[in-house]
Structures are given as C-alpha cells and as structure tokens.
C-alpha positions in Angstrom: 0.2 -0.3 0.2 2.1 2.9 -1.3 0.9 6.2 0.0 2.4 9.3 -0.9 1.2 11.7 2.0 3.3 13.8 4.2 6.2 12.2 6.6 5.1 11.6 10.5 5.0 14.5 12.5 5.1 14.3 16.0 3.8 16.1 19.3 3.4 16.0 23.0 0.9 13.4 24.4 -1.8 15.4 25.7 -4.4 13.6 28.7 -7.5 13.7 25.9 -5.0 11.5 23.7 -5.1 8.6 26.5 -8.5 6.8 25.1 -7.4 6.8 21.5 -4.1 5.5 22.8 -5.5 2.8 24.8 -7.4 1.7 21.8 -4.4 1.9 19.4 -2.1 0.1 21.6 -4.9 -2.8 22.3 -5.3 -2.9 18.1 -1.2 -2.7 17.5 -0.7 -6.0 20.4 -3.8 -7.9 18.8 -2.5 -7.4 15.2 1.0 -6.4 14.5 2.2 -9.3 17.6 -0.1 -11.9 16.2 2.9 -13.7 14.3 5.3 -13.8 17.6 3.1 -14.4 20.5 -0.2 -16.7 20.4 -4.2 -15.6 20.8 -4.2 -15.8 24.7 -0.6 -14.2 24.9 -2.2 -11.2 22.9 -5.4 -10.9 24.8 -3.3 -10.6 28.4 -1.1 -7.9 26.8 -3.5 -6.3 25.2 -6.2 -6.0 28.3 -3.1 -4.1 29.8 -5.1 -1.0 28.7 -8.4 -1.7 29.6 -8.0 0.2 32.7 -8.1 3.4 30.6 -7.5 5.5 34.1 -4.5 3.4 34.8 -2.8 3.4 31.2 -3.5 7.1 30.5 -1.3 7.7 34.1 1.4 5.8 32.9 1.3 7.7 29.8 1.4 10.9 31.8 3.9 9.9 34.1 6.5 9.4 31.6 7.4 11.1 28.2 5.1 10.3 25.9 5.4 11.6 22.5 2.5 10.6 19.8 3.6 10.2 16.1 0.9 11.4 13.3 -0.1 10.7 9.9 -1.3 12.8 7.8 -2.2 15.0 10.7 -3.9 12.1 12.7 -2.8 9.8 15.5 -1.0 7.3 14.5 1.1 5.7 17.0 3.0 6.8 20.7 5.9 6.2 22.4 7.4 6.9 26.3 10.6 7.5 27.9 11.0 6.5 31.4 13.1 8.0 33.8 15.1 9.9 31.5 16.9 6.6 29.9 14.1 3.6 29.8 12.7 3.3 26.3 9.0 2.0 27.8 6.3 2.1 24.8 6.5 1.9 21.4 3.4 1.6 19.4 2.0 2.0 15.8 -1.5 1.4 14.6 -1.0 -1.2 12.1 -3.1 0.7 9.3 0.1 3.3 9.6 2.8 0.2 9.9 5.9 0.5 7.9 4.8 4.1 7.0 8.1 5.5 9.4 5.7 6.3 12.3 7.9 3.9 14.4 11.6 5.0 13.2 10.1 8.6 13.8 8.8 7.8 17.3 12.1 6.2 18.3 14.2 8.8 16.5 12.4 11.6 18.7 12.6 9.1 21.9 16.4 8.6 21.1 16.7 12.6 21.2 15.0 13.0 24.0 17.4 10.8 26.1 20.3 12.0 24.9 18.9 15.8 25.6 18.7 14.6 29.3 22.1 12.9 29.3 21.4 9.6 28.9 24.9 7.6 27.4 22.7 4.9 26.4 19.3 3.8 25.9 17.6 0.3 27.6 14.3 -1.3 25.8 12.3 -4.5 26.9 11.6 -5.3 22.7 8.9 -7.7 22.5 9.8 -10.4 19.8 7.7 -8.6 17.8 9.8 -5.3 17.7 13.1 -7.1 18.2 14.2 -6.6 14.7 12.9 -3.2 14.5 15.2 -2.2 17.3 18.6 -4.3 16.1 18.1 -2.4 12.5 18.4 0.5 14.9 21.4 -0.4 16.7 20.1 -2.0 19.8 22.5 -4.6 21.0 20.5 -7.9 22.6 22.1 -8.2 26.3 19.4 -10.3 28.0 16.0 -12.4 27.3 13.2 -12.3 29.4 9.8 -14.2 30.4 7.2 -11.8 31.7 3.8 -13.0 33.3 1.1 -11.0 32.6 -2.4 -12.6 33.9 -1.2 -16.0 33.8 0.4 -16.1 30.5 4.0 -16.1 29.8 5.4 -13.6 27.4 9.0 -13.4 26.1 11.1 -9.8 25.4 14.9 -9.3 25.2 16.5 -5.9 26.7 18.3 -4.5 24.6 20.6 -1.1 24.7 22.1 1.3 22.7 25.0 3.5 23.6 24.9 7.3 22.0 27.8 8.0 20.4 29.6 11.2 22.7 29.8 14.4 20.8 33.1 16.3 20.1 33.1 19.3 22.5 
C-alpha cells in the first residue's frame, strides 16, 4: 500500500489522547504481534489498556510523544526515567510508513538531550528486529508473566556516541 502523504510528525501527549492511545495499543498488540505471540498471550498483553485511567496515568507519568500521519494519531512512544524506552506502538494501518522510526528517533533524541549515554528497551519479539536495525544490542532474554500468560521479550541497549566538544 504505497502512500504519498506527508512524512510522520510528532507532538506531545495530551491527557485527552489517552482513550485513543489505549485503543491503538490494543489494536497494535492484537494485529502486529500475531506472528510472535498466541491469541491468549496477545489478549493478556492488550488487556493492560483495559483500565484506561491507569493507562492514562502511565502515559502521563512518563515522557510520552504521539506520532501523526496525515494529521491523525498513528502511534505513540514513552521514555521513562530519562533512559528507558518504555513503550512504542503504531496503529496497524500505519505500520511500515515511518511512524515507528519517527517516534524512536524522537525518544532517542530526548534521552540524549537529558544526558543519557545509553537507552535500554525491553523489546517484544515483534519489535526486536526493529530495534536491532536501529543499533540496539540484545543482552538479556526475559519471560514476563501477565495475567496468567508468559510472554518473552529481550532487553536491548543502544549506546549514544559522544559528541566532540
């Protein structure tokens, strides 16, 4: 599906975005993780956004940016504690259209601007190749229990190059 629209844009998260981002999160997990996690695993993962108040608090408690495609919300990402790449989700209809890369660029720049020398992510199996292509190196395999289901992910790290002074 070729698209000649404008490149993805970024904007800060607003509390009014939370319900839409919760729905986007659930759709992203259900659709884009289907090759890597079974139906029960995806349902457990997606249910994290069922408590929309708690989900909104998580977004507001971190540095959250929103990705736009042709002016519509198409994804979001969060930075926690200045160096932890906590969330990155793109709507399935916006997948492979640069939204994830624009969000990752934004999060990495924000982490570096806050003095981080590296950034760490617990990448899902669905996102591992995306992060590896961006220079993240795997260093730990994890199994996380979520609502009675076990999901694998990989802790990955990217070191920022020091700028010459």
